[in-house]
N, C-alpha and C positions, 0 to 999 in steps of 0.2 A: 445292124439287125433286128427290132425287135421281138422275143421272146417271152410269153406269153405263160400262166401254169398249165399245164394241159387239163380242161376239163374231168372230170369224174367218171368212174362209169358204175352204170346201177346196174345193181344186181337181182331188183323187184320188180323186173319191166309186165310178166304177166302174170303181175298181182296188182287190181284196181289201185292206184293213187289216191291220201283220203284228201289233198290241198289244201291246201291254204298256207299259212307261215307261222312263227314265233310271232307269237302275238308281244306289242309294246310298252309291259312292265315291264315294270323290275319282277314281280316275282312270278312272271309267264317263263323265268329261266332260274330256276335253284339248283342249284350242288350243296352237295357234301360232301364232304372227302372219305375218302374210307385208309384211313389213315395203316402204314403195313406194321406193327405194331401200337401197346394203349401204352401211355407214360406208369413208368412206377410207383409212384408217387413221394421220390427220395431219384434225390443227385440235387446237381453243380448248375442245372438248369430248368428254366419256369416254362411250364409249357404251358399256354392259353388257343382255350378257343373261340374264334370270331366269327362273329358276321358281319358282314361289309355286304352293302346296297348300291351302287352303280360307280365300284373307286374297283382298280388292282389290287391289285397284290403286293406290287412294289408301294403305293401309296399308303395303301394299311400297313405296308411294316413301317415305312418312314413315321406313320402320327406314332404307333405302338414308343417307337424304337427315343420318338422326341418322348412322350407321357411320363416311357419307364425313366431317361436319360442316361441313356448309354447311346452306344451309336446306331450307326444303321446297317451295318456290314455286320454288326454283330446278330442281327438278328433271323432265323434259319425257318426255312419252310419247304415242305415234301415236292410243293406246285407250283406253276402260277393258274390263279381262276380267272374268269373273265370277270368282265366290266362291268357290263350291259348284263346287273341281274343280280340276285339274292344267293352267295356262294358263305359256304362255312367251312374252314379250315384250322390244323394250326399249324398255329407260330410258336417259336424257341426264343426266349430270351436268355441273355447271363442274368446267374445268380445276383449278382449285384444289383440288379434291376431294382427301380422300387416298387413297392406293390401295389397289384391292378385294380384295391376299390378307391388307389385315391389320383387314378389316372384320370386325366382331362381331353379324351377322345369328341371327335367331330361325329356329328348326329348320324351319320351313315356307316359308324364303325360303333358293335359293340362286344364286350368281351365275355361269352358264353359261359365259360367257366377253364379250370384253372387248374393246373400241377406240377409238378415237377420228372427229371429222368437223366440219368448218367450223359447224354449226350445231343449237340447240338443236331436240330432237326436238318437235314440235308438235303438234294431236287435227286427221286428217284424213291423218297424214307414213304413209299402209301401203296396201297393196293385198288384204287378204284378210286370209281366216283362213283355217287347217286343222280342223277337227273330227272327232276320234276318240270317240263316242259306242259305250257298254255299255248296248243293252236287255236289260230283265228281260222275268220271265212273258208273251213273246210268243207268239205261233202257234205248233204243231208247226212249222207251215211259214213262220214269220216268215223266216227269212232270203232266201227264194223271193219274197217277198210285199215285204221292202221294199227285192229290187232290183226288181222291175219297176216297186215307185214310184219311185224313183232314176231308176231310167232313161225316165220319165214328163217327170219335171217338170228331165232334165237337155234333153229336148228342147221344152219347151212354156213351163216353169218354173212359179210361181208371185207370186201378193202379195209382194212389197217388207214384208213389214207388220210393225211394230213389236212387237217381243213387251212377256210382262206386266211386264216389267220395268219399263218407263218407266212403270208408273202402281201403281207399289207395291204393298203388301200390298188384295185383293181388288179394288183397281181406284181405290182412296181418294181420289187422288193427282186423279183427272182432276174428281170432285167439287168437291173441294177446291181445283184451277184457277180450275175457273167462277165456283168462291162468290168468292175473289180479286178478279178481272179482271172481278166486279160490284160492286165497291168494301166487300166482306168485309176489316175489315184483318190486317197478319199479326203473327203474334206477336213480343213484341219482342227485341231478337239474335238472328233469326234468319232477317231478309226479303233478306237480301245470297241466302242457302243456298237457302232457298221460292223468293225470285222466281225464278232460275234450271229446280225442280224443274220447280215448276206450269209455267211457256211449257212447258217441252221436253213436258210432257205431251198438253198443248193442241197444240201443233204434231202430234205423235203422231196424237193420236186426229181430226182435223183427214184426215191426208192415210191414215190405215187405213181412214174411212168413203166418201172420195175413192174411193179403190185397188178397192173391194168393188163400189161405184155403178158408179164404169169401168169396169173390169175385165169385169163384168154385161152394158154393151152390147157387149163383142166385144173382144178381146186382138191378131185382125186386121185391125183397121178401124184408119179416124183419123176422132174428129169434128171441126167447125172450127172452130178457135181456139185451138187446142189447142197447147201448151209440150212440145216433142221434145228430147232429145237426135242429138245422132249422135255413132252405136257407138266407143268407142275416142277419144272426144274431150271438152272438157267446153263445147265452145259449143252455141249451142242454137239455137231460132227456132218462133216458131206457125203453126201450119199454115195456109195461108190455102187454099191448090186442093186440097182432098181429095184430087182422083180421080187427081190424078197426084204426089203425094207417096204414096199406096195401096204401092204397089212398095215402095218401095222400105223400110219397112216391113218386109213377107213376107220381103225378101231380108236382114233383121237390122241393116240404113243406120243405122235410127232406132229410138230407145227411146220410148215412154210417160214422163210422168212426171208425178206426182201435186206437188197444193202443201203447203208447209210455208210459212207464212201471217209475216211478214216484210217489212219494206222493203226488202232486196236481193231478193225473191221476185219473177223476172221472170211478169209478170199473164198470165193469158190472156186470150181474145179469145173472143165469138160463144156458140157451145152449150157449151163447155169450160165456161167464163165460168161460166154460169149454171147447172152440175153444179157449181161450186166454193162458188157461194155458197148456194146449198140446201144444203148441207155444211153451212154457217157457219150459219148462219137455224135447221138443224136440235140446235145446241149452244149457240144462243142469243145466239153470238156479234156486237151490232153494231159500230155504228163507233167506239162510246165504247170499248169494248171492247177493238176490235182494234187501236186508236192504245195502248192499254195493252200488248199485250203487244209490241205493233211499236217502245219503249222498250227491252223486255229479250231480243229474239229476229229476230237478223239478217234471215231469212226465205230459203229455198232454191226447189229445185225436186229430188224426189228419183226413182229410181226404180222405176216402179210393178212391173215385176218380173222376179224372180234368177232366174238356171239355175243349180244345183249343179257345179259341176265337179272330175275327180280323185275321181271315185265308187271305192268298193269295199264289201262286203259280206261279212265273214265271219264265222264261229262259233264260239265258244269259251268252254267249261264250255256253265255252264249262261246264256248272251249269247247274241245276236245285234248284233253289233257294225259299224260302220257309219263312214265314211269320207265327207269331198267337205269339199272348199273351196266357202266364199261372200263372193264381192265385200265390203270396207269394210264396215262397219254395216249388214253383212245380219240377221237372229237366227234360229242354228242351232235354237231349244225352235220355229218357225215351221213349217218342213221338219218337227222333226223330227216333229207334232204330225198334219202331211198325212202319215207314216209310219206310227203309231199309232193314232191316230184315234179312239184310246178315251175318252184327257180331252183340256180346254184345257192351253191350254202353259202356262197360271199353275200348274199341276197338276204338272208333266209330273217335280217332282226333288218329292221328298221332305221 
C-alpha cells in the first residue's frame, strides 16, 4: 500500500486568501539566518557569513572547504537553507583555514563578513530565520489580504508543520521510509544517507499527523497526559492537572508539543499518549519498526504552534512582498500556504 504525506490543515479559512505563488526568481525567496549568539571575535574557529544563490548549504560548505584548504566535515553550520533563493547564514571553519580574502569561490557564493569564535557551529545554533518572499499572480487586493492573514497568525499561530521538503518529490520519501522500516533493504552504498533521510521523513509525518489531530481538539485547552514546554525555556513536563494548568496555556506560559519518536523523546501519558499511539498505528509503526527508527533518530518534542513575528507587507511592481520571522526549524512555505491558499506547499515553487 502506497502511503503519501497527509495534507496540511489550514487555519485561516475564514479569511480571504491573497492567491498567487512564490515568484520564480531567486530574489523572490530571501532568507537571513538569526544566530543564537554573536561571534566573539576571538577563538580557534573562523566564522564567515555567506550569501548563496541557487545553491544548497552542503554545496556551499564544500566550496568553502575547498577554497580554505580544509575538510568538508570540519565546516559547521546551524541549519540547512533552501537551494532556490538568496540565503544568508553563518558557517564555521577550523582555525587552520586560509584567509577568506584569498578564497576562490563560485559566482553564486559570496563571503559577506568574517569573525572568530571559540566553538564550531552545530545544528540548532540559531534563533530563527527572517524571510522576504515575493508573491506573483495574487488577487487585486492581495496585499491587504496577506496583511490580514499575517496579523491573524501573529496572534493565534498555525501548526508548526514540517514542509514538503522533508518528504521528497511527490512525497515519495515517506512511502520508501515505511518500506525500509518494514524490512526492505537499502541500496548498497547509500545506507548512511538514506537511513538519516528516511528516519527524518517518518518522524516528520508522525508529528504532522499528530498536530492536525491535536489542534482539532482545541488550541486553547489541554488534554490529560500531554507534554508541554515552558515558554522561553527548554524545560517540559507532563500535564497531570488539566484544570490547574489551563490558565497558564491561555497566558502563553506553556507551549503545546508533539512527538518526534525516538529514545530521547519525553513520553506522553493518558489521553495524549492514546492520541499519539493512534497516529503510529495509522502509519503501521509497530514495536519492531519503532525500535529500528530509534536506532537512527534520537527523538524529541516539537512545538505544535508557531507565530510569525516582525511581519510586513509591501508591493513592488507585479509582486506582493511579505516579510516575517519564524523560530528555528519552522517552514516558510507552510505559512505562505495560509496566505495564498490556492496551492499545496509542495507546489508553491515552480
